[in-house]
C-alpha positions as a Python dict, from the first residue, in 0.01 Angstrom:
ca = {
    (1, 'X'): (0, 0, 0),
    (2, 'X'): (68, 358, 110),
    (3, 'X'): (-127, 506, 397),
    (4, 'X'): (-309, 835, 350),
    (5, 'X'): (-103, 1133, 475),
    (6, 'X'): (-311, 1197, 792),
    (7, 'X'): (-270, 830, 889),
    (8, 'X'): (105, 846, 825),
    (9, 'X'): (135, 1159, 1040),
    (10, 'X'): (-40, 984, 1330),
    (11, 'X'): (178, 674, 1291),
    (12, 'X'): (488, 895, 1300),
    (13, 'X'): (356, 1078, 1608),
    (14, 'X'): (294, 750, 1793),
    (15, 'X'): (634, 610, 1688),
    (16, 'X'): (810, 902, 1859),
    (17, 'X'): (672, 786, 2195),
    (18, 'X'): (923, 588, 2406),
    (19, 'X'): (904, 213, 2350),
    (20, 'X'): (674, 244, 2049),
    (21, 'X'): (809, 111, 1721),
    (22, 'X'): (658, 157, 1376),
    (23, 'X'): (449, -163, 1393),
    (24, 'X'): (298, -74, 1729),
    (25, 'X'): (240, 284, 1610),
    (26, 'X'): (55, 143, 1307),
    (27, 'X'): (-159, -82, 1529),
    (28, 'X'): (-248, 209, 1760),
    (29, 'X'): (-340, 429, 1466),
    (30, 'X'): (-557, 160, 1307),
    (31, 'X'): (-720, 96, 1646),
    (32, 'X'): (-820, 462, 1669),
    (33, 'X'): (-949, 460, 1310),
    (34, 'X'): (-1175, 165, 1394),
    (35, 'X'): (-1278, 288, 1742),
    (36, 'X'): (-1613, 444, 1820),
    (37, 'X'): (-1632, 821, 1798),
    (38, 'X'): (-1703, 865, 2171),
    (39, 'X'): (-1381, 677, 2259),
    (40, 'X'): (-1173, 882, 2015),
    (41, 'X'): (-1330, 1205, 2144),
    (42, 'X'): (-1246, 1107, 2503),
    (43, 'X'): (-891, 1017, 2399),
    (44, 'X'): (-845, 1358, 2235),
    (45, 'X'): (-1002, 1539, 2534),
    (46, 'X'): (-768, 1354, 2774),
    (47, 'X'): (-460, 1465, 2579),
    (48, 'X'): (-588, 1824, 2559),
    (49, 'X'): (-669, 1828, 2931),
    (50, 'X'): (-322, 1705, 3025),
    (51, 'X'): (-167, 1969, 2801),
    (52, 'X'): (-385, 2250, 2937),
    (53, 'X'): (-415, 2164, 3308),
    (54, 'X'): (-102, 1975, 3411),
    (55, 'X'): (190, 2202, 3501),
    (56, 'X'): (520, 2164, 3682),
    (57, 'X'): (492, 2236, 4053),
    (58, 'X'): (716, 2539, 4123),
    (59, 'X'): (829, 2384, 4454),
    (60, 'X'): (916, 2019, 4389),
    (61, 'X'): (905, 2014, 4007),
    (62, 'X'): (646, 1735, 3985),
    (63, 'X'): (358, 1726, 3737),
    (64, 'X'): (33, 1843, 3892),
    (65, 'X'): (-301, 2002, 3815),
    (66, 'X'): (-263, 2209, 4135),
    (67, 'X'): (0, 2474, 4205),
    (68, 'X'): (168, 2392, 4435),
    (69, 'X'): (102, 2018, 4413),
    (70, 'X'): (-85, 1807, 4667),
    (71, 'X'): (232, 1665, 4822),
    (72, 'X'): (381, 2012, 4872),
    (73, 'X'): (53, 2128, 5031),
    (74, 'X'): (34, 1825, 5266),
    (75, 'X'): (113, 1962, 5613),
    (76, 'X'): (170, 1611, 5753),
    (77, 'X'): (486, 1569, 5542),
    (78, 'X'): (833, 1604, 5692),
    (79, 'X'): (978, 1935, 5570),
    (80, 'X'): (1326, 1841, 5690),
    (81, 'X'): (1372, 1564, 5430),
    (82, 'X'): (1381, 1587, 5051),
    (83, 'X'): (1402, 1280, 4830),
    (84, 'X'): (1563, 1364, 4495),
    (85, 'X'): (1445, 1149, 4204),
    (86, 'X'): (1527, 1156, 3835),
    (87, 'X'): (1176, 1139, 3699),
    (88, 'X'): (808, 1171, 3790),
    (89, 'X'): (754, 796, 3761),
    (90, 'X'): (1027, 739, 4024),
    (91, 'X'): (835, 957, 4269),
    (92, 'X'): (514, 767, 4190),
    (93, 'X'): (693, 436, 4265),
    (94, 'X'): (824, 561, 4601),
    (95, 'X'): (481, 696, 4692),
    (96, 'X'): (324, 359, 4604),
    (97, 'X'): (558, 190, 4853),
    (98, 'X'): (393, 403, 5123),
    (99, 'X'): (686, 428, 5366),
    (100, 'X'): (832, 769, 5282),
    (101, 'X'): (660, 1078, 5427),
    (102, 'X'): (901, 1358, 5337),
    (103, 'X'): (918, 1598, 5045),
    (104, 'X'): (1039, 1538, 4689),
    (105, 'X'): (1242, 1706, 4422),
    (106, 'X'): (1213, 1584, 4061),
    (107, 'X'): (1516, 1648, 3841),
    (108, 'X'): (1344, 1567, 3508),
    (109, 'X'): (1639, 1361, 3388),
    (110, 'X'): (1994, 1260, 3466),
    (111, 'X'): (2326, 1406, 3365),
    (112, 'X'): (2421, 1234, 3037),
    (113, 'X'): (2708, 1403, 2852),
    (114, 'X'): (2686, 1161, 2557),
    (115, 'X'): (2325, 1273, 2505),
    (116, 'X'): (2411, 1639, 2552),
    (117, 'X'): (2241, 1662, 2893),
    (118, 'X'): (2444, 1856, 3144),
    (119, 'X'): (2365, 1982, 3496),
    (120, 'X'): (2195, 2294, 3356),
    (121, 'X'): (1943, 2083, 3163),
    (122, 'X'): (1797, 1924, 3477),
    (123, 'X'): (1646, 2083, 3789),
    (124, 'X'): (1954, 2097, 4015),
    (125, 'X'): (1955, 2478, 4051),
    (126, 'X'): (1595, 2463, 4174),
    (127, 'X'): (1701, 2207, 4436),
    (128, 'X'): (1978, 2429, 4572),
    (129, 'X'): (1737, 2723, 4588),
    (130, 'X'): (1504, 2514, 4808),
    (131, 'X'): (1787, 2446, 5050),
    (132, 'X'): (1864, 2812, 5116),
    (133, 'X'): (1587, 2838, 5378),
    (134, 'X'): (1779, 2601, 5607),
    (135, 'X'): (1469, 2394, 5690),
    (136, 'X'): (1598, 2082, 5512),
    (137, 'X'): (1823, 1858, 5722),
    (138, 'X'): (1855, 1554, 5492),
    (139, 'X'): (1861, 1504, 5117),
    (140, 'X'): (1806, 1147, 4996),
    (141, 'X'): (1949, 1077, 4650),
    (142, 'X'): (1719, 829, 4477),
    (143, 'X'): (1856, 854, 4124),
    (144, 'X'): (1898, 544, 3907),
    (145, 'X'): (2185, 302, 3963),
    (146, 'X'): (2304, 320, 3602),
    (147, 'X'): (2599, 533, 3489),
    (148, 'X'): (2382, 842, 3434),
    (149, 'X'): (2209, 814, 3771),
    (150, 'X'): (2540, 758, 3949),
    (151, 'X'): (2700, 1057, 3773),
    (152, 'X'): (2401, 1271, 3872),
    (153, 'X'): (2419, 1158, 4236),
    (154, 'X'): (2795, 1228, 4245),
    (155, 'X'): (2746, 1574, 4095),
    (156, 'X'): (2465, 1664, 4336),
    (157, 'X'): (2677, 1543, 4628),
    (158, 'X'): (2952, 1788, 4526),
    (159, 'X'): (2704, 2074, 4476),
    (160, 'X'): (2537, 2017, 4815),
    (161, 'X'): (2855, 1986, 5026),
    (162, 'X'): (2852, 2356, 5126),
    (163, 'X'): (2499, 2322, 5270),
    (164, 'X'): (2624, 2110, 5562),
    (165, 'X'): (2329, 1870, 5571),
    (166, 'X'): (2290, 1495, 5588),
    (167, 'X'): (2324, 1345, 5241),
    (168, 'X'): (2215, 984, 5189),
    (169, 'X'): (2173, 748, 4893),
    (170, 'X'): (1898, 486, 4868),
    (171, 'X'): (2029, 135, 4918),
    (172, 'X'): (2091, -100, 4630),
    (173, 'X'): (2152, -471, 4620),
    (174, 'X'): (1954, -791, 4636),
    (175, 'X'): (1577, -740, 4600),
    (176, 'X'): (1333, -887, 4850),
    (177, 'X'): (1267, -1246, 4746),
    (178, 'X'): (1577, -1255, 4524),
    (179, 'X'): (1813, -1552, 4518),
    (180, 'X'): (2183, -1479, 4558),
    (181, 'X'): (2282, -1739, 4299),
    (182, 'X'): (2097, -1546, 4026),
    (183, 'X'): (2238, -1200, 4106),
    (184, 'X'): (2489, -1034, 3876),
    (185, 'X'): (2834, -952, 4022),
    (186, 'X'): (2769, -577, 4030),
    (187, 'X'): (2447, -620, 4233),
    (188, 'X'): (2620, -859, 4475),
    (189, 'X'): (2911, -617, 4519),
    (190, 'X'): (2669, -333, 4601),
    (191, 'X'): (2485, -554, 4849),
    (192, 'X'): (2811, -642, 5026),
    (193, 'X'): (2931, -281, 5034),
    (194, 'X'): (2596, -155, 5165),
    (195, 'X'): (2548, -416, 5438),
    (196, 'X'): (2390, -304, 5769),
    (197, 'X'): (2420, -411, 6132),
    (198, 'X'): (2150, -651, 6255),
}
């Protein structure tokens, strides 16, 4: 049976979302078709509100409904430290941990030549512009530990060398509660290389 064209368009729209295949897109579409009008109206309003009100903070490049964002406006934050992350969700995860009280810079991606993403496609230039004031003393690179994240960290390291500031990389290795016997060789190697004094 063929779906009506409006239903097909919605299925296609859902299937373009990350992690959503055609079957899940079909289920979501059929759920909305069967949902009560007030739920569907709220769903539509939520999407419209995000589109209209959420912007990129001109300072740290995060998503926010305030300009600048709440973190950039927070006077209790350490202005001397910037944590560079690949994506908004990475910043949210670090914030949820509750131990970091500095500033952020969101790159909105990683360098990925095979995908056609070079340094100019992510927010590296905006990072260097922030460093011109001289207030920042340390930049923490918290990009992913895959090939794209590592390439991005390496590139940023080269770009930031002239700024003469402390450049650090978040640690990687065995997670809290992890058993050594179950770790892959790459994770174990990183843990050994990144060992600390006790």
